[in-house]
C-alpha positions as CSV (number, residue, x, y, z in Angstrom):
1,M,-89.5,-165.2,-52.9
2,S,-88.9,-163.6,-49.5
3,A,-86.7,-165.3,-47.0
4,S,-89.6,-165.8,-44.6
5,I,-91.8,-167.5,-47.2
6,R,-88.9,-169.7,-48.2
7,D,-88.4,-170.6,-44.5
8,Y,-92.1,-171.7,-44.1
9,I,-92.0,-173.7,-47.4
10,Q,-88.9,-175.5,-46.2
11,L,-90.4,-176.1,-42.8
12,H,-93.5,-177.7,-44.3
13,F,-91.3,-179.9,-46.6
14,I,-89.5,-181.3,-43.6
15,I,-92.8,-181.8,-41.8
16,I,-93.9,-184.0,-44.8
17,L,-90.7,-186.0,-44.3
18,W,-91.5,-186.3,-40.6
19,G,-95.0,-187.5,-41.5
20,F,-93.4,-190.3,-43.4
21,T,-91.4,-191.4,-40.3
22,A,-94.3,-193.2,-38.6
23,I,-94.9,-195.1,-41.9
24,L,-91.2,-196.2,-42.1
25,G,-91.5,-197.3,-38.4
26,L,-94.2,-199.7,-39.5
27,L,-92.3,-200.9,-42.6
28,I,-89.2,-201.7,-40.5
29,Y,-89.6,-205.0,-38.7
30,V,-87.3,-204.1,-35.8
31,P,-88.5,-203.4,-32.2
32,P,-88.8,-199.6,-31.4
33,L,-85.8,-199.6,-29.0
34,E,-83.4,-201.1,-31.6
35,L,-85.0,-199.0,-34.4
36,V,-84.1,-195.8,-32.5
37,F,-80.6,-197.1,-31.9
38,Y,-80.0,-197.9,-35.6
39,R,-81.6,-194.7,-36.8
40,T,-79.6,-192.4,-34.5
41,F,-76.3,-194.2,-35.0
42,L,-76.6,-194.0,-38.8
43,A,-77.7,-190.3,-38.5
44,A,-74.7,-189.5,-36.3
45,F,-72.4,-191.2,-38.7
46,G,-73.9,-189.3,-41.6
47,L,-73.6,-186.0,-39.8
48,L,-70.0,-186.7,-38.9
49,I,-69.2,-187.2,-42.6
50,I,-70.9,-183.9,-43.5
51,I,-69.0,-182.1,-40.8
52,R,-65.7,-183.4,-41.9
53,Y,-66.4,-182.8,-45.5
54,R,-67.5,-179.2,-44.9
55,K,-64.7,-178.7,-42.3
56,L,-67.3,-177.5,-39.8
57,P,-66.5,-177.0,-36.1
58,L,-66.8,-180.2,-34.1
59,K,-65.1,-179.3,-30.8
60,V,-67.4,-177.9,-28.1
61,S,-66.9,-177.1,-24.4
62,R,-67.6,-179.7,-21.8
63,K,-70.6,-177.7,-20.6
64,Y,-72.3,-177.8,-24.0
65,L,-71.2,-181.4,-24.7
66,I,-73.2,-182.5,-21.6
67,R,-76.1,-180.4,-22.7
68,F,-76.1,-181.7,-26.3
69,L,-75.8,-185.3,-25.1
70,G,-78.5,-184.8,-22.5
71,T,-80.9,-183.4,-25.2
72,G,-80.0,-186.5,-27.2
73,F,-81.3,-188.6,-24.4
74,I,-84.6,-186.8,-24.4
75,I,-84.8,-187.3,-28.2
76,A,-84.1,-191.0,-27.8
77,A,-87.0,-191.3,-25.3
78,H,-89.2,-189.3,-27.6
79,W,-88.6,-191.6,-30.6
80,I,-88.9,-194.8,-28.6
81,L,-92.4,-193.6,-27.4
82,F,-93.2,-192.4,-30.9
83,F,-92.5,-195.7,-32.6
84,G,-94.0,-197.6,-29.7
85,S,-97.3,-195.7,-30.2
86,A,-97.3,-196.5,-34.0
87,R,-96.8,-200.2,-33.2
88,V,-99.5,-200.6,-30.6
89,S,-102.1,-198.6,-32.6
90,N,-101.3,-197.3,-36.1
91,A,-99.6,-194.4,-37.8
92,S,-102.7,-192.2,-37.8
93,V,-103.3,-192.4,-34.0
94,C,-99.6,-191.8,-33.4
95,L,-99.5,-188.7,-35.6
96,A,-102.7,-187.3,-34.1
97,G,-101.3,-187.6,-30.6
98,M,-98.1,-185.8,-31.7
99,A,-100.3,-182.8,-32.8
100,T,-100.5,-181.8,-29.2
101,T,-96.9,-180.7,-29.2
102,S,-97.8,-177.0,-29.7
103,F,-99.9,-177.0,-26.6
104,W,-97.1,-178.4,-24.5
105,T,-94.7,-175.9,-26.1
106,S,-97.1,-173.0,-25.2
107,L,-96.5,-173.9,-21.5
108,I,-92.9,-175.1,-21.6
109,E,-91.3,-172.4,-23.8
110,P,-92.3,-169.5,-21.5
111,L,-90.9,-171.4,-18.5
112,V,-87.5,-172.1,-20.2
113,N,-87.2,-168.6,-21.7
114,R,-88.5,-166.9,-18.6
115,R,-91.3,-164.9,-20.2
116,Q,-95.0,-164.7,-19.6
117,I,-97.2,-167.4,-20.9
118,K,-99.1,-166.0,-24.0
119,L,-102.8,-166.6,-23.5
120,L,-103.3,-166.8,-27.3
121,E,-100.9,-169.7,-27.5
122,V,-102.5,-171.5,-24.6
123,F,-106.0,-170.9,-26.2
124,F,-104.9,-172.5,-29.5
125,G,-103.2,-175.3,-27.6
126,L,-106.5,-176.0,-25.8
127,I,-108.2,-176.2,-29.2
128,V,-105.7,-178.9,-30.1
129,I,-106.7,-180.7,-26.8
130,A,-110.4,-180.4,-27.8
131,G,-109.6,-182.1,-31.1
132,L,-107.6,-184.7,-29.3
133,Y,-110.6,-185.4,-27.0
134,L,-112.8,-186.1,-30.0
135,I,-110.2,-188.5,-31.3
136,F,-109.8,-190.2,-27.9
137,H,-113.6,-190.4,-27.3
138,F,-114.3,-192.2,-30.6
139,E,-111.1,-194.2,-30.7
140,F,-110.9,-195.5,-27.1
141,N,-109.5,-198.9,-28.4
142,H,-106.4,-197.0,-29.3
143,A,-105.9,-195.4,-25.9
144,L,-102.5,-196.9,-25.2
145,G,-101.1,-195.7,-28.5
146,L,-102.6,-192.3,-27.9
147,L,-101.1,-192.0,-24.4
148,L,-97.6,-193.0,-25.7
149,A,-97.9,-190.4,-28.5
150,L,-98.9,-187.7,-25.9
151,A,-95.8,-188.6,-23.8
152,S,-93.7,-188.4,-27.0
153,A,-95.2,-185.0,-27.8
154,I,-94.3,-183.6,-24.4
155,L,-90.7,-184.7,-24.9
156,A,-90.7,-183.3,-28.5
157,S,-91.8,-179.9,-27.1
158,V,-89.0,-180.0,-24.5
159,F,-86.1,-180.7,-26.9
160,T,-87.4,-178.2,-29.5
161,V,-87.5,-175.4,-26.9
162,I,-84.0,-176.4,-25.8
163,N,-82.6,-176.5,-29.3
164,S,-84.1,-173.0,-30.0
165,R,-81.6,-171.8,-27.3
166,F,-78.6,-173.6,-28.8
167,T,-79.0,-172.3,-32.4
168,H,-77.5,-168.9,-31.6
169,S,-74.2,-170.3,-30.2
170,H,-73.3,-173.4,-32.3
171,N,-73.6,-174.7,-35.8
172,H,-76.7,-176.7,-36.4
173,H,-74.8,-179.7,-37.9
174,T,-72.6,-179.8,-34.8
175,I,-75.7,-179.7,-32.5
176,S,-77.4,-182.4,-34.4
177,F,-74.3,-184.7,-34.4
178,Y,-73.9,-184.6,-30.6
179,E,-77.7,-185.0,-30.1
180,M,-77.9,-188.0,-32.4
181,A,-74.8,-189.5,-30.7
182,G,-76.5,-189.0,-27.3
183,A,-79.7,-190.6,-28.5
184,S,-77.7,-193.5,-30.0
185,L,-75.7,-193.9,-26.8
186,L,-78.8,-194.0,-24.5
187,S,-80.8,-196.4,-26.7
188,G,-77.7,-198.7,-27.2
189,L,-77.1,-198.9,-23.4
190,I,-80.8,-199.6,-22.7
191,I,-81.2,-202.5,-25.2
192,P,-79.3,-205.3,-23.4
193,F,-80.7,-204.3,-20.0
194,Y,-84.2,-204.3,-21.4
195,Y,-83.9,-207.8,-22.7
196,L,-82.2,-209.1,-19.5
197,L,-85.0,-207.7,-17.4
198,T,-87.9,-208.7,-19.6
199,S,-86.9,-212.1,-20.9
200,G,-83.4,-212.8,-19.6
201,N,-82.2,-213.5,-23.2
202,I,-80.1,-210.9,-25.0
203,A,-80.2,-213.0,-28.1
204,Q,-83.7,-211.6,-28.8
205,I,-82.2,-208.3,-29.8
206,G,-83.7,-207.3,-33.2
207,I,-81.3,-207.5,-36.2
208,P,-82.4,-205.7,-39.3
209,S,-83.0,-207.6,-42.6
210,I,-81.7,-206.4,-45.9
211,S,-85.0,-204.5,-46.6
212,D,-84.9,-203.1,-43.1
213,W,-81.4,-201.6,-43.7
214,G,-82.7,-199.9,-46.8
215,Y,-85.6,-198.3,-45.0
216,L,-83.3,-197.4,-42.1
217,L,-81.0,-195.5,-44.4
218,I,-84.0,-193.5,-45.7
219,L,-85.1,-193.0,-42.2
220,A,-81.7,-191.9,-41.0
221,I,-80.8,-189.6,-43.9
222,A,-83.9,-188.3,-45.5
223,C,-86.1,-188.2,-42.4
224,T,-83.5,-187.5,-39.7
225,V,-80.3,-185.8,-40.8
226,Y,-81.8,-183.4,-43.3
227,P,-85.0,-182.3,-41.5
228,F,-83.4,-182.3,-38.0
229,T,-80.5,-180.0,-39.0
230,V,-82.7,-177.8,-41.1
231,S,-85.3,-177.4,-38.3
232,I,-82.6,-176.3,-35.9
233,E,-81.3,-173.8,-38.5
234,L,-84.9,-172.4,-39.1
235,M,-85.3,-171.8,-35.3
236,K,-82.8,-169.0,-35.7
237,R,-85.6,-167.1,-37.4
238,I,-88.9,-168.9,-36.4
239,S,-90.0,-169.4,-32.7
240,A,-90.2,-172.9,-31.2
241,F,-94.0,-172.4,-30.8
242,I,-94.5,-171.6,-34.5
243,V,-92.4,-174.6,-35.5
244,N,-94.4,-176.9,-33.3
245,L,-97.7,-175.4,-34.3
246,S,-96.8,-176.0,-38.0
247,I,-95.8,-179.5,-37.1
248,N,-99.5,-180.1,-36.3
249,M,-99.8,-180.5,-40.1
250,E,-97.7,-183.7,-39.7
251,P,-100.9,-185.8,-39.0
252,V,-102.5,-184.6,-42.3
253,Y,-99.5,-185.4,-44.4
254,G,-98.8,-188.6,-42.5
255,I,-102.4,-189.9,-42.5
256,I,-102.7,-189.2,-46.3
257,L,-99.4,-191.1,-46.9
258,A,-100.4,-193.9,-44.6
259,Y,-103.7,-194.4,-46.3
260,L,-102.1,-194.4,-49.7
261,I,-99.5,-197.1,-48.5
262,F,-101.5,-199.2,-46.1
263,G,-105.0,-198.7,-47.4
264,E,-108.0,-199.8,-45.3
265,K,-105.8,-200.6,-42.3
266,E,-105.5,-196.9,-41.7
267,R,-109.2,-196.1,-42.1
268,M,-110.6,-194.5,-38.9
269,N,-114.2,-193.5,-38.0
270,S,-115.7,-190.0,-38.5
271,G,-114.8,-188.9,-34.9
272,F,-111.1,-189.3,-35.6
273,Y,-111.2,-187.1,-38.7
274,L,-113.4,-184.5,-37.0
275,G,-110.9,-184.2,-34.2
276,T,-108.1,-184.0,-36.7
277,L,-109.9,-181.1,-38.5
278,V,-110.3,-179.3,-35.2
279,I,-106.5,-179.6,-34.6
280,L,-105.8,-178.3,-38.1
281,F,-108.2,-175.4,-37.5
282,S,-105.8,-174.1,-34.9
283,V,-102.8,-174.5,-37.3
284,I,-104.5,-172.4,-39.9
285,L,-106.2,-169.7,-37.7
286,Y,-103.2,-168.9,-35.4
287,P,-100.9,-167.5,-38.1
288,L,-103.8,-165.5,-39.5
289,I,-104.5,-163.9,-36.2
290,R,-100.8,-163.2,-35.6
291,V,-100.6,-161.4,-39.0
292,W,-103.8,-159.4,-38.3
293,T,-102.6,-158.3,-34.8
294,N,-99.1,-157.4,-36.1
295,K,-100.7,-155.2,-38.9
296,N,-102.9,-153.4,-36.3
297,K,-99.8,-152.8,-34.1
298,I,-97.9,-151.4,-37.0
299,K,-100.8,-149.0,-37.8
300,K,-101.1,-147.9,-34.2
301,D,-97.3,-147.2,-34.0
302,R,-97.5,-145.3,-37.3
303,Y,-100.2,-142.9,-36.2
304,R,-99.1,-142.6,-32.6
305,L,-98.0,-139.0,-31.7
306,P,-94.4,-138.7,-30.6
307,T,-93.9,-138.0,-26.9
308,Q,-92.6,-134.5,-26.0
């Protein structure tokens, strides 16, 4: 099996794990803000153990420390919105909104990397938006959940593009550790202020039950530490846009898993599934067009006469 095929198989495996994240967010009876804090704290602790065990580099310059922690703040905001979306709607709506990540990446990645916007990427991003319109049109009662998921998708595209620039200078475990630490720090600082401003009672902070701790460990290790570090490593060889376009498969994996676990609660109307199919159309067609255009380019280069 070639390295590129292995990379794509590994990418889709971690997307399946991410698809399970929204489900775990519904199984854990802790508010989204505390959920993100516990998740990222456990993930940072697990990464620190891995780094020490493998004797990986942990020290970074002050410049990169600030950048890694700042990216962690963005990740924290992304996950708070993500779990909030699942709570006010359901896992299916949350995952469908997250499928717009590739569209936002098609606009953000060129700006960050200072290259021209590729019209093909924008076109397929707009197809995703068309699919999202179908979902929104037929599922207006889930509007708040969809809007939160859209905001979460924008933040996901931002930190994915940022991480694609970090991968060439630092170890992916080191990057993940500081980002998880930053996410844990921000969410931990927000929690007491949030309850003081909303209810004036810090005692309302959510404390996980025994079953919650079990799900949190799965969430932190299987759905955070492993997929997050692997995705950063894969971005050394796969562009941020391709990663986020592939992540559009997350709703499919997640919706199937959600229906198997929650049953009728996750059943949506035909418009929702039609919109989801439109989104998946972009996921399947874009790589095929890329392969076809690359083959044509190779053929043209092969038969082009050398310049004198």
